[in-house]
C-alpha positions in Angstrom: -3.6 -1.1 -13.0 -7.3 0.0 -14.3 -8.6 3.0 -12.4 -11.3 0.7 -10.7 -8.5 -1.1 -9.1 -6.7 2.1 -8.2 -9.6 3.7 -6.6 -9.8 0.1 -4.5 -6.5 0.7 -3.1 -6.9 4.6 -2.3 -10.6 3.8 -0.7 -9.1 1.4 1.2 -6.3 3.3 2.4 -8.5 5.8 3.5 -9.4 4.5 6.8 -7.3 4.8 9.6 -8.1 1.8 11.0 -7.4 -0.2 7.4 -3.7 1.4 7.2 -3.8 0.3 11.2 -5.0 -2.9 10.2 -2.3 -3.2 7.0 1.1 -2.2 9.1 0.3 -5.4 11.8 0.3 -7.8 8.9 3.0 -6.5 7.1 5.0 -6.4 10.5 3.6 -9.2 12.1 2.9 -11.8 8.1 0.6 -15.0 8.7 -1.0 -13.0 11.6 -4.4 -14.3 12.2 -7.6 -12.3 12.2 -7.8 -12.9 16.0 -4.3 -11.2 16.0 -5.5 -8.3 14.1 -8.3 -8.3 15.9 -7.2 -7.9 19.4 -5.5 -4.4 18.4 -8.7 -2.8 18.3 -11.4 -1.2 20.5 -14.6 -2.8 17.6 -16.2 -5.7 16.6 -14.5 -8.8 14.9 -17.0 -8.2 12.5 -16.0 -4.9 11.9 -12.0 -6.2 11.6 -13.0 -8.8 8.9 -15.0 -5.9 7.2 -12.3 -3.5 7.3 -9.7 -7.0 6.3 -11.9 -7.5 3.5 -11.7 -4.5 2.2 -7.8 -4.5 2.4 -8.0 -8.3 0.5 -10.4 -6.8 -2.0 -8.2 -3.7 -2.6 -5.3 -6.4 -3.2 -3.5 -5.3 -0.2 -3.8 -8.4 1.5 -3.6 -11.5 0.6 -6.0 -14.6 2.9 -4.5 -18.2 3.4 -7.5 -20.6 5.2 -6.4 -23.2 7.2 -9.4 -24.8 9.1 -10.9 -22.1 10.9 -8.0 -19.6 10.8 -7.0 -17.1 8.4 -3.0 -16.7 7.6 -2.9 -12.6 6.8 -0.4 -11.4 4.5 0.7 -8.2 2.8 1.3 -7.7 -0.9 2.8 -4.5 -1.5 2.3 -4.5 -5.3 -0.6 -2.2 -5.8 1.4 0.4 -3.6 4.4 -0.4 -5.9 2.7 0.3 -9.2 1.2 3.5 -7.6 4.5 4.5 -6.7 5.4 4.0 -10.2 2.9 5.8 -12.1 3.4 9.0 -10.4 7.3 8.3 -9.2 8.7 8.0 -12.4 6.7 10.9 -14.4 8.3 12.9 -11.5 12.0 11.2 -11.3 12.1 12.3 -15.3 10.8 15.7 -15.3 13.5 16.5 -12.1 16.2 14.3 -13.4 16.2 16.6 -16.8 16.0 19.7 -14.9 19.3 18.7 -12.7 20.7 17.9 -16.5 19.8 21.3 -17.7 21.1 22.8 -14.1 24.5 21.2 -14.3 25.2 22.1 -18.6 24.1 25.5 -17.5 26.8 25.5 -14.5 29.5 23.9 -16.5 28.9 26.4 -19.8 29.4 29.8 -17.5 32.4 28.0 -15.9 33.5 27.2 -19.1 
């Protein structure tokens, strides 16, 4: 994931409304823009702007059917972010735990 792509994901998740919209889409795959808009007290245009930001960040995929857009969450960008940092940390902690295990075994032996 490039730095601009990473920035787009973090910027899109910085908004409480967008996080709530992403939760709605995650819980109701294939829902419409109207369905999402019904959960907010903002204009449909405002909801569309937020959804477009999520789509530009790759967090939402939409499929147009006539006048309606079906929305689906794409978890891949979140997984890439998770792997970027958690893999480094898990390696660090696994190494530390191994060192602790050897130290304890050395004391017992």
